[in-house]
C-alpha positions as CSV (number, residue, x, y, z in Angstrom):
1,M,-11.8,13.9,-19.4
2,K,-12.3,11.2,-22.1
3,K,-11.6,13.8,-24.8
4,L,-8.4,14.8,-22.9
5,T,-6.9,11.3,-22.9
6,P,-6.4,11.0,-26.7
7,L,-5.0,14.5,-26.8
8,L,-2.6,13.7,-24.0
9,I,-1.4,10.6,-25.7
10,V,-0.8,12.5,-29.0
11,A,1.1,15.3,-27.1
12,V,3.3,12.8,-25.3
13,A,4.1,10.9,-28.5
14,M,4.9,14.2,-30.3
15,M,7.3,15.1,-27.4
16,I,9.0,11.8,-27.6
17,F,9.4,11.9,-31.4
18,S,10.7,15.5,-31.3
19,C,13.3,14.6,-28.6
20,G,14.6,11.7,-30.7
21,N,14.5,13.9,-33.8
22,N,16.5,16.6,-32.0
23,V,19.2,14.1,-31.1
24,S,19.2,12.8,-34.7
25,N,19.6,16.4,-36.0
26,R,22.4,17.0,-33.5
27,I,24.2,13.8,-34.6
28,A,23.9,14.8,-38.2
29,K,25.3,18.3,-37.5
30,L,28.2,16.9,-35.4
31,E,29.1,14.2,-37.9
32,K,29.2,16.9,-40.6
33,Q,31.6,18.9,-38.4
34,A,33.7,15.9,-37.3
35,F,34.2,14.4,-40.7
36,A,34.3,17.6,-42.8
37,T,38.1,17.4,-43.4
38,E,40.6,14.6,-43.6
39,S,42.6,16.2,-40.8
40,A,42.3,15.0,-37.2
41,M,39.0,15.4,-35.6
42,N,38.5,18.2,-33.1
43,P,38.5,16.4,-29.6
44,E,35.7,18.7,-28.4
45,V,33.5,17.8,-31.4
46,A,34.4,14.1,-31.0
47,E,33.3,14.1,-27.4
48,Q,30.0,15.9,-28.2
49,L,29.5,13.3,-31.0
50,V,30.1,10.4,-28.7
51,D,27.7,11.9,-26.2
52,A,25.1,12.4,-28.9
53,Y,25.4,8.8,-30.1
54,C,25.0,7.6,-26.5
55,D,22.1,9.9,-25.8
56,F,20.2,8.6,-28.9
57,A,20.7,5.0,-27.7
58,A,19.5,5.9,-24.2
59,Q,16.4,7.7,-25.5
60,N,15.7,5.0,-28.2
61,P,16.7,1.6,-26.9
62,E,14.4,-0.3,-29.2
63,N,15.6,1.5,-32.3
64,Q,17.9,-0.6,-34.5
65,Q,20.1,2.5,-35.1
66,S,20.9,2.6,-31.4
67,A,23.3,-0.3,-31.5
68,E,25.1,1.2,-34.6
69,Y,25.4,4.5,-32.8
70,L,26.9,2.9,-29.8
71,F,29.4,1.2,-32.1
72,K,30.2,4.5,-33.7
73,A,30.6,6.1,-30.3
74,M,33.1,3.4,-29.4
75,D,35.0,4.0,-32.6
76,V,35.3,7.7,-32.1
77,S,35.9,7.5,-28.4
78,M,38.8,5.0,-28.7
79,N,40.8,7.5,-30.8
80,F,40.8,10.1,-28.0
81,D,42.4,8.2,-25.2
82,N,39.4,8.0,-22.9
83,P,39.5,4.3,-22.0
84,T,36.9,4.5,-19.3
85,K,34.3,5.9,-21.7
86,T,35.3,3.6,-24.5
87,F,35.2,0.5,-22.3
88,G,31.9,1.6,-20.8
89,I,30.4,1.9,-24.3
90,I,31.7,-1.6,-25.2
91,D,30.2,-3.0,-22.0
92,R,26.9,-1.3,-22.8
93,L,26.9,-2.8,-26.3
94,V,27.4,-6.3,-24.8
95,A,24.7,-5.8,-22.2
96,E,22.1,-4.1,-24.4
97,Y,22.8,-5.5,-27.9
98,P,24.6,-8.8,-27.5
99,D,23.2,-10.1,-30.8
100,Y,24.1,-7.0,-32.8
101,E,26.5,-8.0,-35.6
102,K,29.3,-5.6,-34.5
103,T,29.2,-6.4,-30.8
104,Q,31.7,-9.2,-31.3
105,M,34.1,-6.8,-32.9
106,A,33.7,-4.4,-30.0
107,V,34.5,-7.1,-27.4
108,F,37.6,-8.0,-29.4
109,V,38.6,-4.3,-29.7
110,K,38.5,-4.0,-25.9
111,G,41.1,-6.7,-25.5
112,F,43.2,-5.3,-28.4
113,I,43.2,-1.8,-26.8
114,Y,44.3,-3.2,-23.4
115,E,47.0,-5.2,-25.1
116,T,48.4,-2.7,-27.6
117,R,47.7,0.7,-26.2
118,Y,48.0,0.1,-22.4
119,N,50.1,-3.0,-22.3
120,D,47.8,-4.4,-19.7
121,V,48.2,-8.2,-20.2
122,E,45.7,-9.2,-17.5
123,Q,42.9,-7.0,-18.7
124,A,43.6,-7.9,-22.3
125,K,43.4,-11.6,-21.4
126,A,40.2,-11.1,-19.5
127,A,38.6,-9.3,-22.5
128,Y,39.8,-12.0,-25.0
129,E,38.4,-14.7,-22.7
130,K,35.1,-12.8,-22.4
131,Y,34.9,-12.8,-26.2
132,L,35.5,-16.6,-26.3
133,E,32.9,-17.1,-23.6
134,L,30.3,-15.1,-25.5
135,Y,31.3,-16.0,-29.0
136,P,33.2,-19.3,-29.0
137,E,32.8,-19.7,-32.7
138,G,32.9,-16.0,-33.5
139,A,34.8,-14.4,-36.4
140,M,37.6,-13.3,-34.1
141,A,37.8,-16.4,-31.9
142,A,41.0,-17.7,-33.5
143,D,42.5,-14.2,-33.1
144,C,41.6,-14.1,-29.4
145,R,43.2,-17.5,-28.8
146,A,46.4,-16.5,-30.6
147,S,46.5,-13.2,-28.7
148,I,46.0,-15.0,-25.4
149,E,48.8,-17.4,-26.3
150,N,51.2,-14.5,-27.2
151,L,50.3,-12.0,-24.6
152,G,53.3,-10.5,-22.9
153,L,55.9,-11.7,-25.4
154,T,58.4,-9.2,-26.7
155,P,58.7,-8.7,-30.5
156,E,62.0,-10.7,-30.4
157,E,60.3,-13.6,-28.5
158,L,57.5,-13.6,-31.1
159,V,59.9,-13.8,-34.0
160,K,61.7,-16.7,-32.3
161,K,58.4,-18.4,-31.7
162,F,57.3,-18.1,-35.3
163,E,60.8,-19.2,-36.6
164,A,60.6,-22.3,-34.4
165,M,57.1,-23.0,-35.8
166,E,58.5,-22.9,-39.4
167,E,61.2,-25.4,-38.7
């Protein structure tokens, strides 16, 4: 039995490594397909790539690459009009990798998507406020404050507001 224990540990470690390696290989293959041309990405390939990024992060939560893959997953996902998935990825980044350098940007992007793509003022404001709560001195804090102040204004109202500020 004592001889079996080291063998078992090695076997389990090899299985874990090969699973992570398989996902990495899948990601490399999908990235090659997705970014092979300058034309629009195939939505099916994009979805598979997003899933592969998320799978890697789930299987390798301690790996530094996991946060970057989640950010990439968000980036690809937000271009294919799947807000539930995109916002889920952003929330996962905040929960699992709050100190990752690009998490701040992801939180800001959530508000920006709500504001510009869905015209959802309440959700945009909530996302911008979440950014300010998490990163009050963050790189996008001033942008969040300005966005909150201007939420819901029409382009004409914005022009008038800026003209009044110049006087």
